[in-house]
Structures are given as structure tokens and as C-alpha cells.
C-alpha positions in Angstrom: -68.6 -25.7 41.6 -69.9 -27.8 44.8 -70.6 -24.9 47.6 -72.4 -22.9 44.5 -74.8 -26.1 43.4 -76.1 -25.7 47.4 -76.8 -21.9 46.5 -78.7 -22.4 43.4 -82.8 -23.1 43.1 -85.0 -25.5 41.4 -84.9 -24.5 38.7 -81.7 -22.7 38.3 -80.3 -26.5 39.2 -82.9 -27.6 36.3 -80.3 -25.4 33.7 -77.3 -26.4 35.1 -77.6 -30.5 34.8 -79.0 -29.5 31.4 -76.6 -27.4 29.6 -73.9 -29.7 31.3 -75.6 -33.0 30.0 -74.9 -30.8 26.6 -71.5 -30.0 27.2 -71.0 -33.9 28.2 -72.3 -34.6 24.8 -70.0 -32.0 22.8 -67.1 -33.2 25.0 -67.7 -37.3 24.2 -68.5 -36.0 20.4 -64.9 -34.3 20.7 -63.4 -37.7 22.2 -64.1 -40.0 19.1 -63.5 -37.1 16.8 -60.3 -36.2 17.6 -57.3 -35.6 20.4 -58.7 -33.3 23.8 -56.8 -31.0 25.3 -58.3 -31.6 29.4 -59.4 -35.7 29.2 -60.1 -34.8 32.5 -62.9 -33.3 31.6 -65.6 -35.1 30.8 -65.1 -37.1 34.2 -65.7 -33.3 35.4 -68.9 -33.3 34.2 -70.3 -36.2 34.7 -69.1 -35.9 38.4 -70.5 -32.8 38.3 -74.1 -34.3 36.7 -74.1 -36.4 39.5 -74.2 -33.8 42.3 -77.0 -31.9 40.6 -79.3 -34.9 40.9 -78.0 -35.4 44.4 -79.5 -32.5 45.2 -82.0 -31.8 43.3 -83.3 -36.3 44.5 -83.0 -34.4 48.3 -85.5 -31.5 47.3 -87.6 -34.1 46.2 -87.3 -36.3 49.2 -87.4 -33.5 51.7 -84.2 -34.0 52.7 -83.2 -30.1 51.4 -85.4 -26.8 51.4 -84.3 -23.9 49.7 -83.1 -20.9 51.5 -84.8 -17.7 50.6 -82.0 -15.6 49.4 
């Protein structure tokens, strides 16, 4: 997933960020209500969100430029 994030546009990154946040919210809710089959999933989602936010910030600061496809 790390390598794929580098290839996404800013709009795709923002969409992926919203999806990951929603999935994390659902995962946290599942954990409070019942047992989850993969307890590490919430941690993985948090790391993915952090990676996406880092990429978006790099674009904002101009440290990273969009690659043409």
C-alpha cells in the first residue's frame, strides 16, 4: 500500500483518507461492541492515515510534485 500511495493524485489521496478514517471509526466501534478477528487492523489503519496525511502535507509544502501519468 505504501508504494501505491505515491502514485495517487491529491484528490485520490483525500478520498482514500476519508475512506480510511471511516473504516477506522467502524473498527473502533466493533472493538467496543464485540471481539474483532484482526486486532491489529486499527493500528494499520492509523499508520495508513498518517502516511496519507504526510503525503498531503508534502504536496502542500512543495516538497513533492505530482507525477504525470
